[in-house]
C-alpha angles and dihedrals in degrees: 000000000000098000114065091180091060090048091051093047097048094042092049090046090055092056096037094053089088089073091067110098101226117087094218095044094050094054095030094064095060090042090052092047090048090054098046103034121094097187114100094216092053091047091051091049090049092050091048091050092050090050090050091051092049091048091051091052092049093047092047092055092047093047092046089057089049091058087088088062090050092239095090097075096063090042091053090049090051090048090053091053092047092048089055101041103040096057089050089054089048092051092050090049092050092049093046100044109022094171094064127063118231119242119204113222123236099015132123112242106221100157 
C-alpha cells in the first residue's frame, strides 16, 4: 500500500470499533473494512478485530452462566477491563508499527 496514513487509520478503526456502543456497529465496521480493503495488513487487522469481538461475546455468555456459581461476577468484571485495555494496546501498536498486524493474545481465531 502506498499510503501508510490510510493503513494506520483503517487498522486503528478496526480495533477501535469496539468502543462504539451498538453491537452491530462495533462488529460491522471491521467486517466492512475487511470486505472493501485491498491491503493485506488492513485485512489481517480486521480479521483479528472480528475474532476478538466474537471471543468477547462467547466469554460473556460463559461468564454470565457462571454467575450462578458466584465466580461469574469477577470474571465479567475482568472481561470488561480486558475489552477496554486490549483494543487500546492494539490501536497504539497499529499507529506505531503500521506494517505489522496486531495479534490479540489468548483468543481463538475463527475467521
